[in-house]
C-alpha positions in Angstrom: -14.0 9.5 -6.1 -10.8 11.3 -5.2 -7.9 11.5 -7.9 -5.7 8.4 -7.5 -2.2 8.1 -9.1 -0.1 5.1 -9.4 3.4 4.4 -10.7 6.9 3.6 -9.7 8.1 4.6 -6.5 10.8 7.0 -8.3 7.9 8.7 -9.9 5.9 8.8 -6.9 8.7 10.6 -4.9 8.1 8.7 -1.8 10.9 6.5 -1.6 13.2 8.3 1.2 9.7 8.6 3.3 9.6 5.3 3.2 13.0 4.0 3.8 13.5 6.6 6.8 10.2 5.7 8.6 9.5 2.1 8.4 11.7 -1.2 8.3 11.1 -1.1 4.3 14.7 -1.8 2.9 16.6 1.4 1.5 15.9 -0.1 -2.0 12.2 0.9 -1.4 9.0 -0.3 -3.4 8.5 -1.7 -6.8 5.1 -0.1 -6.9 3.1 2.7 -5.1 -0.2 3.6 -5.3 -1.7 7.2 -3.9 -4.9 8.9 -3.2 -5.3 12.5 -1.7 -5.2 11.2 1.9 -3.2 8.0 2.1 -0.3 6.2 0.2 0.3 2.0 -0.3 3.4 0.9 -1.5 4.5 -3.1 -2.3 8.0 -4.4 -2.1 8.7 -7.6 -4.1 12.3 -8.3 -2.3 10.7 -9.4 1.5 6.9 -9.2 0.0 6.3 -6.0 2.1 3.2 -3.7 2.0 3.4 -0.5 3.9 0.5 2.0 4.2 0.3 5.4 5.6 -2.5 8.0 6.5 -1.2 11.3 5.1 -3.8 13.6 6.6 -5.8 14.0 9.7 -9.7 14.0 7.9 -11.7 11.7 10.0 -11.0 8.5 7.4 -8.8 5.4 7.9 -7.1 3.9 4.7 -7.3 0.1 4.4 -5.2 -1.8 1.7 -6.5 -4.8 0.2 -4.1 -7.0 -1.8 -4.4 -10.4 -4.1 -2.7 -12.6 -5.9 -3.0 -14.6 -9.4 -2.7 -17.5 -7.3 -5.6 -17.2 -4.9 -4.2 -15.8 -2.2 -5.5 -12.2 -0.8 -5.6 -10.2 2.7 -5.9 -6.9 3.7 -5.0 -4.8 6.9 -6.3 -1.2 8.1 -3.9 1.6 9.1 -3.5 1.8 13.5 -2.3 5.2 13.3 0.1 4.2 15.7 3.2 4.8 13.3 4.0 7.3 10.0 3.6 3.6 8.2 2.3 0.4 8.9 4.1 -2.6 7.2 3.4 -5.9 6.8 5.7 -8.5 5.6 4.0 -11.5 3.7 5.5 -14.9 2.3 4.3 -14.5 -1.3 4.9 -17.2 -4.2 7.4 -15.6 -6.6 6.6 -15.2 -10.4 3.1 -14.6 -9.9 1.8 -11.1 -9.7 0.1 -9.0 -6.4 -2.6 -6.8 -7.0 -3.3 -3.8 -4.1 -5.9 -1.0 -3.7 -6.4 1.5 -1.4 -9.7 1.8 0.3 -11.2 4.8 2.6 -13.3 3.9 5.6 -15.3 6.5 7.7 -15.7 6.3 11.3 -19.1 4.3 11.0 -16.8 1.4 9.3 -18.1 2.0 5.8 -16.2 2.6 2.7 -16.3 5.8 1.5 -13.8 6.4 -1.4 -10.9 4.0 -2.8 -8.2 3.4 -5.8 -8.5 1.1 -8.7 -6.6 -2.0 -8.3 -2.9 -1.8 -9.5 -0.3 -5.0 -10.2 3.0 -5.6 -9.8 5.2 -9.1 -10.2 6.3 -10.7 -7.1 10.0 -11.6 -6.8 13.3 -11.6 -5.3 
């Protein structure tokens, strides 16, 4: 597997890119996750996920998420924007976990990150 990193948006240095290229508010994300070819972020204010494909390499990133109260979902980067942004209405005072999976042209998962979690708030 490729080396993946998780951290706050401030430590990842992605805040300006997310705010400049999407509808994600300038306050930016609470938690970001990065693999060499993709970045995913979650912002609890607005329950917003953002996913970016950072390299043209034939792999498509997919973001999977699940809450600790049983709700889950996923979406695949469409390639139509710098960031794919999805808003969900998640219950507050719980946690959400998310990860990036990389899919090849055959639809097979070939790489990915570990799950990372953050509180759902605001």
